[in-house]
C-alpha positions in Angstrom: 112.7 38.6 32.0 111.5 42.2 31.7 109.6 42.8 35.0 107.0 45.3 33.8 106.1 43.4 30.6 106.6 39.7 31.6 108.6 38.9 28.5 111.2 36.1 28.5 113.5 34.6 26.0 111.7 31.9 24.0 108.2 33.6 24.3 106.0 33.6 21.3 105.0 37.2 20.5 103.0 39.3 17.9 104.7 42.4 16.6 102.9 45.7 17.2 105.3 48.5 16.1 104.4 52.0 17.2 102.8 54.3 14.5 105.9 56.4 14.0 108.3 53.4 13.7 110.5 53.1 10.6 109.3 51.4 7.5 111.1 48.2 8.1 109.4 47.7 11.5 106.0 48.7 10.2 106.3 46.0 7.4 106.4 43.4 10.2 103.2 44.6 12.0 101.0 41.7 12.9 103.6 39.1 12.2 104.3 36.4 14.8 107.9 35.9 16.2 109.9 34.2 18.9 112.0 36.2 21.4 115.6 35.3 20.8 117.2 37.7 23.3 116.5 40.6 25.7 119.2 43.2 25.7 119.7 46.4 27.8 121.6 49.5 26.8 123.7 51.8 29.0 120.6 54.0 29.6 118.7 51.1 31.0 116.3 50.7 28.1 115.4 47.1 27.0 115.4 45.9 23.4 113.6 42.7 22.4 115.4 40.7 19.7 113.0 38.5 17.8 113.1 35.9 15.0 110.2 36.4 12.7 108.1 33.4 11.6 108.6 32.3 8.0 111.9 34.2 7.6 113.9 32.1 5.3 117.1 33.5 6.7 116.6 31.7 10.0 117.9 28.5 8.3 121.2 30.2 8.0 121.5 30.6 11.7 119.8 33.0 14.2 122.8 35.2 14.6 123.1 36.1 10.9 122.9 39.9 10.4 119.6 41.1 9.2 117.6 38.2 10.6 117.1 39.4 14.1 114.8 42.4 14.5 114.7 44.6 17.6 111.5 46.1 19.2 110.7 48.0 22.4 108.9 45.9 25.0 105.6 47.8 24.4 105.8 46.8 20.7 105.5 43.1 21.3 102.4 41.2 22.5 102.8 37.8 24.1 100.8 35.0 22.6 100.7 32.7 25.5 97.7 34.3 27.2 99.5 34.9 30.4 98.4 37.9 32.5 100.6 39.6 35.0 99.3 41.2 38.2 99.7 44.9 38.7 103.3 46.1 39.1 104.7 42.9 37.5 104.0 40.7 40.5 102.7 37.2 40.1 100.6 34.9 42.1 103.8 33.3 43.4 105.1 36.7 44.7 108.0 38.7 43.3 111.7 37.6 43.6 114.0 40.6 43.1 117.4 39.7 41.6 119.7 42.8 41.8 123.0 43.2 40.1 125.3 45.7 41.9 128.5 47.3 40.7 130.4 49.9 38.8 131.4 48.8 35.3 134.4 51.2 35.4 136.0 49.7 38.4 137.4 46.3 37.3 135.9 43.4 39.2 133.2 45.7 40.8 131.2 45.0 37.6 130.7 41.3 38.6 127.1 41.7 39.7 126.2 43.7 36.6 127.7 41.0 34.3 125.9 38.1 36.1 122.5 39.9 35.7 123.3 40.6 32.0 123.7 36.9 31.4 120.7 35.9 33.4 118.5 38.3 31.3 118.8 35.9 28.3 117.9 32.8 30.3 114.5 31.4 31.1 113.4 32.5 34.6 110.6 31.1 36.9 107.4 33.2 37.2 107.6 36.3 39.4 111.4 36.9 38.9 112.4 40.6 38.4 116.0 40.9 37.0 117.5 44.4 37.4 121.0 45.8 36.8 121.1 48.6 39.4 124.7 49.4 38.8 125.5 52.1 41.4 121.9 53.4 41.7 121.5 52.9 45.5 118.3 54.9 45.8 116.7 52.9 43.0 117.5 49.6 44.7 116.2 50.9 48.1 112.9 51.8 46.5 112.7 48.4 44.8 113.2 46.8 48.2 110.6 49.1 49.7 108.1 47.5 47.3 108.3 44.4 49.4 109.6 41.5 47.3 109.0 38.1 48.8 112.7 37.2 48.2 115.7 39.2 47.3 119.0 38.1 45.8 121.8 40.7 45.7 124.8 40.0 43.4 128.0 41.9 44.1 131.8 41.7 44.3 132.6 41.6 48.0 136.1 41.1 49.4 136.3 38.6 52.2 139.9 37.5 51.9 139.2 34.4 49.8 140.9 33.4 46.6 139.9 35.7 43.8 137.0 34.2 41.9 135.5 32.4 44.9 131.7 32.5 44.8 129.7 32.3 48.0 126.2 32.8 49.3 125.6 34.9 52.5 122.4 35.6 54.3 122.9 39.1 55.8 121.9 39.5 59.4 119.0 41.9 59.0 118.6 42.4 62.7 122.0 44.1 62.7 120.7 46.9 60.4 119.4 48.8 63.3 122.6 48.7 65.3 124.3 51.7 63.6 123.2 55.2 63.1 122.4 56.1 59.4 125.5 57.5 57.6 125.3 60.7 55.7 126.6 58.7 52.7 123.2 57.0 52.5 121.9 60.2 51.0 124.4 59.9 48.1 122.4 58.6 45.1 125.6 56.8 43.9 126.2 54.9 47.1 125.9 51.1 46.5 127.3 49.3 49.6 124.7 46.5 49.9 124.4 46.8 53.7 124.0 50.6 53.5 121.2 50.2 50.9 119.5 47.6 53.0 119.7 50.0 56.0 118.3 52.8 53.8 115.4 50.6 52.6 114.6 49.7 56.2 114.5 53.4 57.1 112.0 53.8 54.3 109.7 51.2 55.9 110.7 48.2 53.8 109.8 44.9 55.5 113.0 43.1 54.5 112.8 39.3 54.4 114.5 36.4 52.7 117.5 38.4 51.5 120.6 36.6 50.2 123.9 37.9 48.8 125.7 36.0 46.0 129.2 37.4 46.2 132.5 36.9 44.5 136.0 37.6 45.8 137.5 40.3 43.5 141.0 40.5 42.3 141.1 44.2 41.5 138.7 47.1 42.0 140.0 49.8 39.7 141.6 51.0 36.5 144.5 52.5 38.5 145.8 48.9 38.6 145.6 48.6 34.9 142.5 46.5 35.0 139.8 47.1 32.3 136.8 44.8 32.7 136.7 41.7 34.9 139.9 40.0 35.9 140.4 36.5 34.6 139.4 34.6 37.8 136.3 36.8 38.3 135.3 36.4 34.6 135.5 32.7 35.0 133.3 32.9 38.1 130.4 34.6 36.3 128.9 31.4 34.9 129.3 29.7 38.3 127.4 32.5 39.9 124.7 32.3 37.2 124.2 28.6 38.1 124.1 29.5 41.9 121.4 32.2 41.3 119.3 29.8 39.2 119.5 27.1 41.9 118.4 29.7 44.5 115.5 30.7 42.3 114.2 27.2 42.2 114.7 26.4 45.8 111.5 26.7 48.0 113.2 28.6 50.8 116.4 30.4 51.5 119.3 28.2 52.8 
């Protein structure tokens, strides 16, 4: 789901292309459609892929070229009548699901890939999915907004077999035990505990925080690894299932 717009895969929408859109988008103005996918580019911008009603090409399969149309989130209007509260929160409170990792460092991209797959799946109300990458400050600010629950997803070595998926509840009381490190001021720092400590220093009332982790096999291109290793790639779908089960559970384990 896109947090600020409340749009999910499967939603019914009406197309409202901006005035300076190209002629192909403008030709679809006012047409109804179904959200087929939500994609995010490397600059963090979301693109809504829709299947337009009465398009005869849909019968050939939704992935056929030319039969999926892409719009910005502000160019689609939901038809279900749902209304979001300010800031994207819902009556059930916000659940922040944060993907963490560097896509250029092998298995460190685990959290990013898990969130990428979750974006195209149906989410319960109030879930905010964000690929934070290595943007530690951005995650700290999101935590300072006070989500009711937070699920961090990251590759974290614990000495297990590569590809092992686990759920850990960080000891939040231990965040005050150490003096803040100068590295906390680095906008590219993305150690989960460091970011939690930074968020606490910003006044965040941290609660109900879980970490869905995966044991990595390699952490860098210097080992000849481009993309996720085989065991970690195989673990991504398992982690998606774990996150989905946590989202539907009433309380943290």
